[in-house]
Backbone of each chain as nested JSON, in Angstrom:
{
  "chains": [
    {"id": "A", "residues": [
      {"number": 1, "name": "MET", "atoms": {"N": [6.288, -15.733, 0.071], "CA": [5.079, -15.906, -0.534], "C": [4.392, -16.445, 0.899]}},
      {"number": 2, "name": "GLN", "atoms": {"N": [3.085, -15.531, 1.06], "CA": [2.044, -16.249, 2.3], "C": [0.891, -16.448, 1.366]}},
      {"number": 3, "name": "LEU", "atoms": {"N": [0.143, -17.305, 2.4], "CA": [-1.704, -17.551, 2.249], "C": [-1.961, -16.355, 3.005]}},
      {"number": 4, "name": "GLY", "atoms": {"N": [-3.1, -16.002, 2.23], "CA": [-4.086, -15.131, 3.207], "C": [-5.403, -15.246, 2.228]}},
      {"number": 5, "name": "LYS", "atoms": {"N": [-5.972, -14.093, 2.87], "CA": [-7.902, -14.357, 2.688], "C": [-8.133, -12.701, 2.244]}},
      {"number": 6, "name": "VAL", "atoms": {"N": [-8.683, -12.699, 1.402], "CA": [-9.308, -11.209, 1.205], "C": [-10.472, -10.905, 2.02]}},
      {"number": 7, "name": "ILE", "atoms": {"N": [-9.681, -9.731, 2.616], "CA": [-11.404, -9.321, 3.637], "C": [-12.104, -8.347, 3.718]}},
      {"number": 8, "name": "GLY", "atoms": {"N": [-11.49, -7.657, 2.515], "CA": [-12.084, -6.215, 2.077], "C": [-10.878, -5.55, 0.768]}},
      {"number": 9, "name": "ARG", "atoms": {"N": [-11.794, -4.392, 0.426], "CA": [-11.285, -3.791, -0.496], "C": [-10.849, -2.362, -0.408]}},
      {"number": 10, "name": "VAL", "atoms": {"N": [-9.897, -1.859, -0.819], "CA": [-9.39, -0.285, -0.559], "C": [-9.978, 0.271, -1.908]}},
      {"number": 11, "name": "TRP", "atoms": {"N": [-10.9, 1.582, -1.561], "CA": [-11.077, 2.217, -2.957], "C": [-10.339, 3.748, -3.106]}},
      {"number": 12, "name": "ALA", "atoms": {"N": [-9.301, 3.809, -4.156], "CA": [-8.783, 4.923, -3.946], "C": [-8.835, 5.762, -5.437]}},
      {"number": 13, "name": "SER", "atoms": {"N": [-9.727, 6.589, -5.6], "CA": [-9.917, 7.216, -6.885], "C": [-8.565, 7.993, -7.403]}},
      {"number": 14, "name": "GLN", "atoms": {"N": [-7.679, 9.101, -6.763], "CA": [-6.599, 9.103, -6.585], "C": [-5.628, 8.149, -6.588]}},
      {"number": 15, "name": "LYS", "atoms": {"N": [-4.455, 7.99, -7.354], "CA": [-3.632, 7.178, -7.248], "C": [-2.319, 7.353, -7.973]}},
      {"number": 16, "name": "VAL", "atoms": {"N": [-1.397, 6.567, -8.252], "CA": [-0.255, 7.249, -9.311], "C": [-0.447, 6.407, -10.308]}},
      {"number": 17, "name": "ASP", "atoms": {"N": [-0.178, 6.939, -11.561], "CA": [-0.658, 6.137, -12.759], "C": [-0.459, 4.786, -12.856]}},
      {"number": 18, "name": "SER", "atoms": {"N": [0.99, 4.688, -12.223], "CA": [1.088, 2.724, -12.253], "C": [0.0, 1.909, -12.047]}},
      {"number": 19, "name": "LEU", "atoms": {"N": [-0.682, 2.522, -11.102], "CA": [-1.7, 1.535, -10.039], "C": [-2.613, 1.967, -10.629]}},
      {"number": 20, "name": "LYS", "atoms": {"N": [-3.078, 2.953, -11.674], "CA": [-4.681, 3.061, -12.282], "C": [-5.522, 1.629, -12.721]}},
      {"number": 21, "name": "GLY", "atoms": {"N": [-6.598, 1.203, -12.352], "CA": [-7.288, 0.031, -12.589], "C": [-6.728, -1.216, -12.068]}},
      {"number": 22, "name": "CYS", "atoms": {"N": [-5.822, -0.565, -11.306], "CA": [-5.359, -1.762, -10.365], "C": [-6.004, -1.782, -9.069]}},
      {"number": 23, "name": "PRO", "atoms": {"N": [-7.112, -2.969, -8.69], "CA": [-7.374, -3.122, -7.398], "C": [-6.773, -3.166, -6.561]}},
      {"number": 24, "name": "LEU", "atoms": {"N": [-7.02, -2.531, -4.987], "CA": [-6.256, -3.011, -3.522], "C": [-7.107, -3.395, -3.197]}},
      {"number": 25, "name": "TYR", "atoms": {"N": [-6.87, -4.737, -2.333], "CA": [-7.677, -5.329, -1.217], "C": [-6.593, -5.41, 0.079]}},
      {"number": 26, "name": "VAL", "atoms": {"N": [-8.017, -5.488, 1.253], "CA": [-7.228, -5.856, 2.65], "C": [-7.01, -7.172, 2.405]}},
      {"number": 27, "name": "VAL", "atoms": {"N": [-6.046, -7.845, 3.196], "CA": [-5.627, -9.309, 2.943], "C": [-5.169, -9.687, 4.605]}},
      {"number": 28, "name": "GLN", "atoms": {"N": [-5.649, -10.975, 4.826], "CA": [-5.813, -11.322, 6.165], "C": [-4.903, -12.492, 5.953]}},
      {"number": 29, "name": "PRO", "atoms": {"N": [-3.343, -12.464, 6.559], "CA": [-2.593, -13.494, 6.332], "C": [-2.986, -14.642, 6.862]}},
      {"number": 30, "name": "LEU", "atoms": {"N": [-2.804, -15.89, 6.878], "CA": [-3.285, -16.977, 7.271], "C": [-2.274, -18.05, 7.421]}},
      {"number": 31, "name": "GLU", "atoms": {"N": [-2.171, -18.81, 8.349], "CA": [-1.262, -20.149, 8.626], "C": [-2.019, -20.998, 7.756]}},
      {"number": 32, "name": "SER", "atoms": {"N": [-1.008, -22.33, 7.671], "CA": [-1.458, -23.326, 6.495], "C": [-2.654, -24.201, 7.279]}},
      {"number": 33, "name": "SER", "atoms": {"N": [-2.782, -23.832, 8.264], "CA": [-4.06, -24.575, 8.681], "C": [-5.338, -23.466, 8.56]}},
      {"number": 34, "name": "GLY", "atoms": {"N": [-4.96, -22.46, 7.961], "CA": [-6.153, -21.658, 7.891], "C": [-6.759, -20.859, 9.0]}},
      {"number": 35, "name": "ARG", "atoms": {"N": [-5.751, -20.713, 10.007], "CA": [-5.952, -19.89, 11.119], "C": [-5.347, -18.435, 11.134]}},
      {"number": 36, "name": "ASN", "atoms": {"N": [-5.446, -17.147, 11.159], "CA": [-4.958, -16.272, 10.86], "C": [-3.865, -15.953, 11.487]}},
      {"number": 37, "name": "LYS", "atoms": {"N": [-2.985, -15.422, 10.864], "CA": [-1.641, -14.881, 11.351], "C": [-1.149, -13.586, 11.221]}},
      {"number": 38, "name": "GLY", "atoms": {"N": [-1.002, -12.865, 12.128], "CA": [-0.561, -11.316, 12.185], "C": [-1.891, -10.507, 12.13]}},
      {"number": 39, "name": "PHE", "atoms": {"N": [-1.368, -8.826, 11.276], "CA": [-2.178, -8.299, 11.134], "C": [-2.737, -8.153, 9.541]}},
      {"number": 40, "name": "PRO", "atoms": {"N": [-3.544, -7.629, 9.28], "CA": [-4.36, -7.497, 7.663], "C": [-3.116, -6.533, 7.196]}},
      {"number": 41, "name": "LEU", "atoms": {"N": [-3.108, -7.088, 5.986], "CA": [-2.329, -5.977, 5.206], "C": [-2.85, -5.675, 3.715]}},
      {"number": 42, "name": "VAL", "atoms": {"N": [-2.729, -4.627, 3.286], "CA": [-2.953, -4.184, 1.547], "C": [-2.003, -4.566, 0.784]}},
      {"number": 43, "name": "ALA", "atoms": {"N": [-2.727, -5.203, -0.369], "CA": [-1.915, -5.711, -1.376], "C": [-2.772, -5.368, -2.564]}},
      {"number": 44, "name": "ALA", "atoms": {"N": [-2.152, -5.116, -3.662], "CA": [-2.561, -4.593, -4.952], "C": [-2.803, -5.892, -5.866]}},
      {"number": 45, "name": "ASP", "atoms": {"N": [-3.58, -5.786, -6.936], "CA": [-3.926, -7.111, -7.264], "C": [-3.525, -6.688, -8.872]}},
      {"number": 46, "name": "PRO", "atoms": {"N": [-2.596, -6.671, -9.263], "CA": [-2.496, -6.098, -10.778], "C": [-2.931, -7.402, -12.179]}},
      {"number": 47, "name": "ARG", "atoms": {"N": [-2.991, -8.437, -11.596], "CA": [-3.866, -9.218, -12.799], "C": [-5.401, -9.597, -12.604]}},
      {"number": 48, "name": "GLY", "atoms": {"N": [-5.883, -8.703, -11.275], "CA": [-7.165, -9.08, -11.482], "C": [-7.839, -10.198, -11.038]}},
      {"number": 49, "name": "VAL", "atoms": {"N": [-6.907, -11.013, -10.447], "CA": [-7.32, -12.553, -10.051], "C": [-8.335, -12.653, -8.55]}},
      {"number": 50, "name": "ALA", "atoms": {"N": [-8.149, -11.625, -7.878], "CA": [-8.943, -12.16, -6.328], "C": [-10.002, -11.099, -6.544]}},
      {"number": 51, "name": "GLY", "atoms": {"N": [-11.255, -11.564, -5.501], "CA": [-12.428, -11.171, -5.086], "C": [-12.43, -11.444, -3.503]}},
      {"number": 52, "name": "PRO", "atoms": {"N": [-13.482, -10.738, -3.066], "CA": [-13.681, -11.063, -1.768], "C": [-14.324, -12.869, -1.26]}},
      {"number": 53, "name": "GLY", "atoms": {"N": [-13.517, -12.356, 0.077], "CA": [-13.876, -13.33, 0.537], "C": [-12.482, -14.687, -0.042]}},
      {"number": 54, "name": "ASP", "atoms": {"N": [-11.624, -14.602, -1.33], "CA": [-10.93, -15.823, -2.009], "C": [-9.705, -15.79, -0.848]}},
      {"number": 55, "name": "ARG", "atoms": {"N": [-9.38, -17.018, -0.949], "CA": [-7.887, -17.435, -0.266], "C": [-7.193, -16.841, -1.708]}},
      {"number": 56, "name": "VAL", "atoms": {"N": [-5.741, -16.503, -1.228], "CA": [-4.627, -15.935, -2.29], "C": [-3.298, -15.944, -1.838]}},
      {"number": 57, "name": "VAL", "atoms": {"N": [-2.446, -15.904, -2.607], "CA": [-1.105, -16.018, -2.702], "C": [-0.783, -14.78, -2.503]}},
      {"number": 58, "name": "VAL", "atoms": {"N": [0.261, -14.096, -1.742], "CA": [0.544, -12.771, -1.824], "C": [2.424, -12.778, -1.529]}},
      {"number": 59, "name": "VAL", "atoms": {"N": [2.688, -11.98, -2.186], "CA": [4.187, -11.429, -2.486], "C": [4.27, -10.505, -1.837]}},
      {"number": 60, "name": "THR", "atoms": {"N": [5.512, -10.227, -0.726], "CA": [5.677, -9.207, -0.096], "C": [7.12, -8.615, -0.251]}},
      {"number": 61, "name": "ASN", "atoms": {"N": [7.208, -7.66, 0.176], "CA": [8.378, -6.495, 0.121], "C": [9.203, -6.387, -1.234]}},
      {"number": 62, "name": "THR", "atoms": {"N": [10.009, -5.958, -1.697], "CA": [10.231, -5.414, -2.835], "C": [10.22, -5.971, -4.195]}},
      {"number": 63, "name": "ASP", "atoms": {"N": [9.998, -7.497, -3.896], "CA": [9.452, -8.541, -4.83], "C": [8.424, -8.481, -5.338]}},
      {"number": 64, "name": "ALA", "atoms": {"N": [7.548, -7.528, -4.502], "CA": [6.225, -7.58, -5.059], "C": [5.95, -6.966, -6.262]}},
      {"number": 65, "name": "VAL", "atoms": {"N": [6.937, -5.962, -6.61], "CA": [7.183, -4.973, -7.608], "C": [7.108, -5.54, -8.954]}},
      {"number": 66, "name": "GLN", "atoms": {"N": [7.759, -7.077, -9.07], "CA": [7.947, -7.792, -10.084], "C": [6.484, -8.286, -10.513]}},
      {"number": 67, "name": "ALA", "atoms": {"N": [5.375, -8.319, -9.859], "CA": [3.83, -8.399, -10.218], "C": [3.408, -7.814, -11.296]}},
      {"number": 68, "name": "PHE", "atoms": {"N": [4.205, -6.455, -11.41], "CA": [3.684, -5.632, -12.659], "C": [4.705, -5.912, -13.827]}},
      {"number": 69, "name": "ASP", "atoms": {"N": [3.568, -5.564, -15.001], "CA": [4.244, -5.932, -16.049], "C": [5.814, -5.232, -16.69]}},
      {"number": 70, "name": "ARG", "atoms": {"N": [5.966, -3.845, -15.807], "CA": [7.305, -3.285, -16.244], "C": [7.809, -3.024, -14.891]}},
      {"number": 71, "name": "ALA", "atoms": {"N": [7.189, -3.932, -14.086], "CA": [8.112, -3.925, -12.575], "C": [8.422, -2.65, -12.321]}},
      {"number": 72, "name": "ASP", "atoms": {"N": [7.307, -1.744, -12.042], "CA": [7.514, -0.285, -12.086], "C": [6.379, 0.055, -11.276]}},
      {"number": 73, "name": "ALA", "atoms": {"N": [5.982, -0.151, -9.947], "CA": [5.042, 0.267, -9.17], "C": [5.316, 0.439, -7.64]}},
      {"number": 74, "name": "PRO", "atoms": {"N": [4.726, 1.226, -7.254], "CA": [5.28, 1.61, -5.753], "C": [4.274, 0.748, -4.91]}},
      {"number": 75, "name": "VAL", "atoms": {"N": [4.601, -0.462, -4.496], "CA": [3.803, -1.375, -3.998], "C": [4.644, -2.543, -2.663]}},
      {"number": 76, "name": "ASN", "atoms": {"N": [4.487, -2.743, -1.683], "CA": [4.909, -3.928, -1.06], "C": [4.065, -4.807, -0.75]}},
      {"number": 77, "name": "ALA", "atoms": {"N": [3.376, -5.226, -1.599], "CA": [2.339, -6.339, -1.282], "C": [1.687, -6.719, -2.464]}},
      {"number": 78, "name": "CYS", "atoms": {"N": [1.653, -7.719, -3.296], "CA": [0.94, -7.998, -4.295], "C": [0.365, -9.291, -4.163]}},
      {"number": 79, "name": "ILE", "atoms": {"N": [-1.049, -9.631, -5.078], "CA": [-1.885, -10.825, -4.815], "C": [-1.256, -11.508, -6.507]}},
      {"number": 80, "name": "VAL", "atoms": {"N": [-0.86, -12.709, -6.267], "CA": [-0.289, -13.209, -7.326], "C": [-1.216, -14.373, -7.954]}},
      {"number": 81, "name": "GLU", "atoms": {"N": [-1.53, -14.992, -6.939], "CA": [-2.439, -16.249, -7.383], "C": [-3.648, -16.458, -6.502]}},
      {"number": 82, "name": "LEU", "atoms": {"N": [-4.631, -17.09, -7.202], "CA": [-5.756, -17.443, -6.671], "C": [-5.799, -18.969, -5.743]}},
      {"number": 83, "name": "VAL", "atoms": {"N": [-5.601, -19.524, -4.854], "CA": [-5.695, -20.734, -4.185], "C": [-7.052, -21.418, -4.416]}},
      {"number": 84, "name": "GLU", "atoms": {"N": [-7.335, -22.704, -5.02], "CA": [-8.043, -23.409, -5.06], "C": [-8.704, -24.308, -4.364]}},
      {"number": 85, "name": "SER", "atoms": {"N": [-7.086, -25.268, -3.645], "CA": [-7.026, -26.091, -2.703], "C": [-5.91, -26.434, -2.596]}},
      {"number": 86, "name": "ILE", "atoms": {"N": [-5.963, -26.686, -0.995], "CA": [-4.533, -26.804, -0.582], "C": [-4.565, -28.465, -0.187]}},
      {"number": 87, "name": "GLU", "atoms": {"N": [-3.236, -29.205, -0.604], "CA": [-3.289, -30.8, -0.194], "C": [-2.447, -31.173, 1.06]}}
    ]},
    {"id": "B", "residues": [
      {"number": 1, "name": "MET", "atoms": {"N": [2.147, -1.571, 1.74], "CA": [1.827, -0.571, 2.162], "C": [1.058, -0.245, 3.37]}},
      {"number": 2, "name": "ILE", "atoms": {"N": [1.159, 0.889, 3.324], "CA": [0.133, 0.989, 4.876], "C": [-0.732, 1.774, 4.878]}},
      {"number": 3, "name": "PHE", "atoms": {"N": [-1.708, 2.104, 5.735], "CA": [-2.645, 2.96, 5.943], "C": [-1.786, 4.255, 6.753]}},
      {"number": 4, "name": "ALA", "atoms": {"N": [-2.313, 5.429, 6.54], "CA": [-1.9, 6.501, 7.346], "C": [-3.089, 7.464, 7.305]}},
      {"number": 5, "name": "LYS", "atoms": {"N": [-2.593, 8.543, 8.372], "CA": [-3.676, 10.048, 7.762], "C": [-2.314, 11.015, 8.141]}},
      {"number": 6, "name": "VAL", "atoms": {"N": [-2.389, 11.886, 7.207], "CA": [-1.519, 13.039, 6.906], "C": [-1.816, 13.846, 7.672]}},
      {"number": 7, "name": "VAL", "atoms": {"N": [-1.086, 14.142, 8.482], "CA": [-1.279, 15.06, 10.115], "C": [-0.391, 16.539, 9.606]}},
      {"number": 8, "name": "GLY", "atoms": {"N": [0.61, 16.721, 8.758], "CA": [1.132, 17.861, 8.764], "C": [2.252, 18.054, 7.384]}},
      {"number": 9, "name": "LYS", "atoms": {"N": [2.973, 18.623, 7.264], "CA": [3.572, 19.485, 6.007], "C": [5.004, 19.336, 6.877]}},
      {"number": 10, "name": "VAL", "atoms": {"N": [5.892, 18.728, 6.337], "CA": [7.628, 18.985, 6.443], "C": [8.258, 19.953, 5.605]}},
      {"number": 11, "name": "VAL", "atoms": {"N": [8.695, 21.28, 5.842], "CA": [9.173, 22.398, 5.283], "C": [10.81, 22.372, 5.853]}},
      {"number": 12, "name": "SER", "atoms": {"N": [11.387, 22.496, 4.306], "CA": [12.673, 22.422, 4.228], "C": [13.518, 22.935, 3.165]}},
      {"number": 13, "name": "THR", "atoms": {"N": [14.295, 23.861, 3.308], "CA": [14.651, 24.747, 1.917], "C": [16.246, 23.837, 2.437]}},
      {"number": 14, "name": "HIS", "atoms": {"N": [17.01, 23.61, 2.597], "CA": [18.271, 23.125, 2.141], "C": [18.203, 21.678, 2.603]}},
      {"number": 15, "name": "LYS", "atoms": {"N": [18.243, 20.926, 0.749], "CA": [17.609, 19.418, 0.885], "C": [18.465, 18.859, -0.38]}},
      {"number": 16, "name": "ASP", "atoms": {"N": [18.454, 17.782, -0.1], "CA": [19.239, 17.054, -1.393], "C": [18.669, 17.613, -2.717]}},
      {"number": 17, "name": "GLU", "atoms": {"N": [19.652, 17.504, -3.403], "CA": [18.791, 18.551, -5.324], "C": [17.782, 17.419, -5.883]}},
      {"number": 18, "name": "ASN", "atoms": {"N": [17.876, 16.055, -5.633], "CA": [16.808, 15.44, -6.121], "C": [15.567, 15.171, -5.387]}},
      {"number": 19, "name": "LEU", "atoms": {"N": [15.636, 15.84, -3.931], "CA": [14.138, 16.013, -3.484], "C": [13.562, 17.437, -4.041]}},
      {"number": 20, "name": "GLN", "atoms": {"N": [14.159, 18.453, -5.047], "CA": [13.86, 19.702, -4.69], "C": [12.375, 19.5, -5.565]}},
      {"number": 21, "name": "GLY", "atoms": {"N": [11.712, 20.341, -5.018], "CA": [10.131, 20.249, -5.671], "C": [9.261, 19.108, -5.315]}},
      {"number": 22, "name": "LEU", "atoms": {"N": [9.976, 18.434, -4.286], "CA": [8.949, 17.184, -3.795], "C": [8.36, 17.878, -2.08]}},
      {"number": 23, "name": "LYS", "atoms": {"N": [7.117, 17.556, -2.292], "CA": [6.384, 17.857, -1.09], "C": [6.563, 16.338, -0.07]}},
      {"number": 24, "name": "LEU", "atoms": {"N": [6.939, 16.952, 1.274], "CA": [7.205, 15.893, 2.515], "C": [5.841, 16.125, 3.445]}},
      {"number": 25, "name": "LEU", "atoms": {"N": [5.335, 14.778, 3.437], "CA": [4.117, 14.864, 4.222], "C": [4.634, 14.138, 5.514]}},
      {"number": 26, "name": "LEU", "atoms": {"N": [3.966, 14.58, 6.827], "CA": [4.004, 13.462, 7.894], "C": [3.125, 13.079, 7.973]}},
      {"number": 27, "name": "CYS", "atoms": {"N": [3.148, 11.444, 8.351], "CA": [1.937, 10.844, 8.191], "C": [1.708, 9.81, 9.279]}},
      {"number": 28, "name": "ARG", "atoms": {"N": [0.655, 9.829, 10.006], "CA": [0.304, 8.918, 10.948], "C": [-0.194, 7.445, 11.027]}},
      {"number": 29, "name": "GLU", "atoms": {"N": [0.613, 6.545, 11.156], "CA": [0.647, 5.133, 10.711], "C": [-1.381, 4.784, 11.327]}},
      {"number": 30, "name": "ALA", "atoms": {"N": [-2.22, 4.148, 10.789], "CA": [-3.282, 3.701, 11.187], "C": [-3.669, 2.168, 10.709]}},
      {"number": 31, "name": "ASP", "atoms": {"N": [-4.561, 1.78, 11.056], "CA": [-4.772, 0.282, 10.983], "C": [-5.897, -0.11, 9.809]}},
      {"number": 32, "name": "HIS", "atoms": {"N": [-6.407, -1.036, 9.278], "CA": [-7.497, -0.86, 8.453], "C": [-8.811, -0.429, 8.759]}},
      {"number": 33, "name": "ALA", "atoms": {"N": [-9.002, -0.201, 9.966], "CA": [-10.19, -0.035, 10.85], "C": [-10.231, 1.62, 10.893]}},
      {"number": 34, "name": "GLY", "atoms": {"N": [-8.857, 2.326, 10.344], "CA": [-8.818, 3.668, 10.764], "C": [-8.601, 4.291, 11.987]}},
      {"number": 35, "name": "LYS", "atoms": {"N": [-8.384, 2.938, 12.711], "CA": [-7.788, 3.693, 13.799], "C": [-6.157, 4.324, 14.15]}},
      {"number": 36, "name": "LEU", "atoms": {"N": [-5.681, 5.219, 14.299], "CA": [-4.495, 5.82, 14.624], "C": [-3.474, 5.106, 15.273]}},
      {"number": 37, "name": "LEU", "atoms": {"N": [-2.2, 4.686, 14.956], "CA": [-1.006, 4.079, 15.52], "C": [-0.178, 5.002, 16.411]}},
      {"number": 38, "name": "PRO", "atoms": {"N": [0.469, 4.53, 17.212], "CA": [1.436, 5.647, 17.446], "C": [2.573, 5.961, 16.746]}},
      {"number": 39, "name": "ALA", "atoms": {"N": [2.466, 5.265, 15.617], "CA": [4.02, 5.803, 14.517], "C": [3.83, 6.297, 13.798]}},
      {"number": 40, "name": "TYR", "atoms": {"N": [4.668, 7.552, 13.266], "CA": [4.884, 8.562, 12.501], "C": [5.834, 8.472, 11.061]}},
      {"number": 41, "name": "HIS", "atoms": {"N": [5.5, 8.432, 10.26], "CA": [6.245, 8.409, 9.069], "C": [6.451, 9.849, 8.285]}},
      {"number": 42, "name": "VAL", "atoms": {"N": [7.578, 10.402, 7.681], "CA": [7.636, 11.56, 6.739], "C": [7.772, 10.425, 5.091]}},
      {"number": 43, "name": "ALA", "atoms": {"N": [6.485, 10.761, 4.502], "CA": [6.566, 10.29, 3.113], "C": [6.624, 11.78, 2.125]}},
      {"number": 44, "name": "VAL", "atoms": {"N": [7.035, 10.872, 0.727], "CA": [6.904, 11.997, -0.467], "C": [5.764, 12.027, -1.261]}},
      {"number": 45, "name": "ASP", "atoms": {"N": [5.111, 12.747, -1.339], "CA": [3.493, 12.845, -1.996], "C": [3.644, 12.846, -3.283]}},
      {"number": 46, "name": "ALA", "atoms": {"N": [3.214, 11.702, -3.791], "CA": [3.308, 11.628, -5.395], "C": [1.575, 11.546, -5.82]}},
      {"number": 47, "name": "VAL", "atoms": {"N": [0.633, 11.951, -5.339], "CA": [-0.626, 12.126, -5.576], "C": [-1.357, 13.076, -5.245]}},
      {"number": 48, "name": "GLN", "atoms": {"N": [-0.779, 14.819, -4.456], "CA": [-1.164, 15.541, -4.548], "C": [-2.353, 15.685, -3.181]}},
      {"number": 49, "name": "ALA", "atoms": {"N": [-1.821, 14.723, -2.257], "CA": [-2.451, 14.63, -0.69], "C": [-2.666, 15.792, -0.091]}},
      {"number": 50, "name": "GLY", "atoms": {"N": [-3.464, 15.913, 1.189], "CA": [-3.266, 17.207, 1.576], "C": [-3.534, 16.871, 3.066]}},
      {"number": 51, "name": "GLU", "atoms": {"N": [-3.46, 17.729, 3.945], "CA": [-3.543, 17.409, 5.368], "C": [-5.113, 16.861, 5.693]}},
      {"number": 52, "name": "GLY", "atoms": {"N": [-5.209, 15.871, 6.681], "CA": [-5.982, 15.048, 7.064], "C": [-6.912, 13.928, 5.781]}},
      {"number": 53, "name": "ASP", "atoms": {"N": [-6.29, 14.072, 4.98], "CA": [-6.592, 12.957, 3.759], "C": [-6.11, 11.443, 4.701]}},
      {"number": 54, "name": "PHE", "atoms": {"N": [-6.73, 10.392, 4.207], "CA": [-6.519, 8.986, 4.727], "C": [-5.733, 8.441, 3.625]}},
      {"number": 55, "name": "VAL", "atoms": {"N": [-4.596, 8.062, 3.751], "CA": [-3.995, 7.105, 2.62], "C": [-3.002, 5.856, 2.362]}},
      {"number": 56, "name": "LEU", "atoms": {"N": [-2.521, 5.868, 1.199], "CA": [-1.489, 4.723, 1.48], "C": [-0.462, 4.93, 1.296]}},
      {"number": 57, "name": "VAL", "atoms": {"N": [0.552, 4.583, 2.242], "CA": [1.872, 4.672, 1.996], "C": [2.755, 3.594, 1.577]}},
      {"number": 58, "name": "ALA", "atoms": {"N": [3.492, 3.467, 0.436], "CA": [4.653, 2.84, 0.382], "C": [5.907, 2.784, 0.862]}},
      {"number": 59, "name": "TYR", "atoms": {"N": [6.597, 1.596, 1.071], "CA": [7.787, 1.701, 1.965], "C": [9.104, 1.192, 1.246]}},
      {"number": 60, "name": "GLY", "atoms": {"N": [10.333, 1.488, 1.471], "CA": [11.429, 0.506, 0.901], "C": [11.627, 1.271, -0.151]}},
      {"number": 61, "name": "SER", "atoms": {"N": [12.234, 0.188, -0.755], "CA": [13.14, 0.646, -2.204], "C": [11.536, 0.896, -3.249]}},
      {"number": 62, "name": "SER", "atoms": {"N": [10.415, -0.113, -3.198], "CA": [9.416, 0.068, -3.767], "C": [8.986, 1.463, -3.946]}},
      {"number": 63, "name": "ALA", "atoms": {"N": [9.615, 2.508, -2.705], "CA": [8.485, 4.001, -2.746], "C": [9.521, 4.65, -4.225]}},
      {"number": 64, "name": "ARG", "atoms": {"N": [10.694, 4.406, -4.459], "CA": [10.904, 5.045, -5.506], "C": [10.535, 4.781, -7.288]}},
      {"number": 65, "name": "PHE", "atoms": {"N": [9.655, 3.859, -6.889], "CA": [8.794, 3.464, -8.402], "C": [7.343, 4.059, -8.74]}},
      {"number": 66, "name": "THR", "atoms": {"N": [8.021, 5.551, -8.627], "CA": [7.113, 6.594, -8.97], "C": [7.735, 7.724, -9.939]}},
      {"number": 67, "name": "ASP", "atoms": {"N": [7.209, 8.454, -10.743], "CA": [7.85, 9.524, -11.51], "C": [8.504, 10.338, -10.772]}},
      {"number": 68, "name": "ALA", "atoms": {"N": [8.019, 10.739, -9.505], "CA": [8.493, 11.797, -8.605], "C": [9.396, 11.469, -7.712]}},
      {"number": 69, "name": "THR", "atoms": {"N": [9.905, 10.191, -7.453], "CA": [10.864, 10.081, -6.704], "C": [11.691, 8.93, -7.399]}},
      {"number": 70, "name": "ARG", "atoms": {"N": [11.836, 8.66, -9.006], "CA": [12.493, 7.632, -9.211], "C": [14.269, 7.492, -8.757]}},
      {"number": 71, "name": "GLN", "atoms": {"N": [14.602, 8.999, -9.053], "CA": [16.251, 9.343, -8.755], "C": [16.252, 9.925, -7.472]}},
      {"number": 72, "name": "ALA", "atoms": {"N": [15.327, 9.946, -6.575], "CA": [15.228, 10.418, -5.478], "C": [15.686, 9.508, -4.171]}},
      {"number": 73, "name": "PRO", "atoms": {"N": [16.41, 10.047, -3.16], "CA": [16.368, 9.479, -2.139], "C": [15.268, 9.078, -0.978]}},
      {"number": 74, "name": "VAL", "atoms": {"N": [14.841, 8.312, -1.133], "CA": [13.426, 8.228, -0.449], "C": [13.105, 6.915, -0.173]}},
      {"number": 75, "name": "ASP", "atoms": {"N": [12.147, 6.625, 1.016], "CA": [12.0, 5.212, 1.44], "C": [10.42, 5.446, 2.01]}},
      {"number": 76, "name": "ALA", "atoms": {"N": [10.013, 6.266, 1.687], "CA": [8.585, 6.177, 1.854], "C": [7.581, 7.286, 0.595]}},
      {"number": 77, "name": "VAL", "atoms": {"N": [6.571, 6.652, 0.464], "CA": [5.684, 7.736, -0.455], "C": [4.366, 7.346, -0.695]}},
      {"number": 78, "name": "VAL", "atoms": {"N": [3.732, 8.699, -0.635], "CA": [2.161, 8.325, -0.516], "C": [1.722, 8.374, -1.596]}},
      {"number": 79, "name": "MET", "atoms": {"N": [1.25, 7.021, -2.228], "CA": [0.805, 6.529, -3.561], "C": [-0.377, 6.352, -4.316]}},
      {"number": 80, "name": "ALA", "atoms": {"N": [-1.53, 6.707, -2.995], "CA": [-2.779, 6.682, -3.018], "C": [-3.623, 7.491, -1.956]}},
      {"number": 81, "name": "ILE", "atoms": {"N": [-4.774, 8.284, -2.555], "CA": [-5.581, 8.335, -1.151], "C": [-6.729, 7.815, -1.218]}},
      {"number": 82, "name": "ILE", "atoms": {"N": [-7.031, 7.501, -0.075], "CA": [-8.241, 6.496, 0.174], "C": [-9.235, 7.157, -0.013]}},
      {"number": 83, "name": "ASP", "atoms": {"N": [-10.613, 6.794, -0.66], "CA": [-11.716, 7.08, -0.268], "C": [-12.699, 6.281, 0.656]}},
      {"number": 84, "name": "ASP", "atoms": {"N": [-12.165, 5.137, 0.651], "CA": [-13.224, 4.31, 1.355], "C": [-12.191, 2.751, 1.538]}},
      {"number": 85, "name": "ILE", "atoms": {"N": [-12.446, 2.143, 2.656], "CA": [-12.128, 0.888, 2.877], "C": [-13.528, -0.307, 3.374]}},
      {"number": 86, "name": "GLN", "atoms": {"N": [-13.872, -0.937, 2.618], "CA": [-14.988, -1.513, 2.46], "C": [-14.579, -3.087, 3.273]}},
      {"number": 87, "name": "ILE", "atoms": {"N": [-14.481, -3.204, 4.771], "CA": [-14.382, -4.782, 4.955], "C": [-15.53, -5.963, 5.041]}},
      {"number": 88, "name": "THR", "atoms": {"N": [-15.608, -7.03, 4.302], "CA": [-16.509, -7.696, 3.936], "C": [-16.649, -8.901, 4.975]}},
      {"number": 89, "name": "GLU", "atoms": {"N": [-15.516, -9.237, 5.596], "CA": [-15.251, -10.356, 6.729], "C": [-14.453, -9.689, 7.918]}},
      {"number": 90, "name": "PRO", "atoms": {"N": [-14.671, -9.722, 9.327], "CA": [-14.015, -9.638, 9.868], "C": [-12.71, -10.319, 10.224]}},
      {"number": 91, "name": "ALA", "atoms": {"N": [-11.52, -9.378, 10.549], "CA": [-10.238, -9.564, 10.727], "C": [-10.221, -10.733, 11.608]}},
      {"number": 92, "name": "ARG", "atoms": {"N": [-11.116, -10.895, 12.866], "CA": [-10.453, -11.573, 13.701], "C": [-11.873, -12.144, 14.123]}}
    ]}
  ]
}
């Protein structure tokens, strides 16, 4: 899992059925210091927890599929948590 | 998922039987700003995408989680056609 910041939204009206109603965001991965790390990625938000500008936790690779109820969606990255603060 | 632009179709008659009926698209990778990158991918079409469309491609074993690709030997699938990317904050 990694920290990231939502920097944009992807609008796609035509998508596979398992992703209907699931927002897609552009997320910039962050270091723990808050600095940018690497290139932005696209992440699905099956629980609808995130919005523009939010800091989030992102799960990548095959494990991202587990964030969906039936673990059945073609995704490589998912937002699973909204970060309130880092101590 | 990665951003990509559909730049062509791959036609093949002799293929694995689990790939029968599936459309293969030649996709050129892009970044979130829409700038085309040098890499190309062949991906199965799950959303009726066509040439010129800006799409999202899921790769790896996740690509098998669509109705079209469940039993198929694939590692990339076009799973969304992008209408717009709205960047609210600059990446860098």
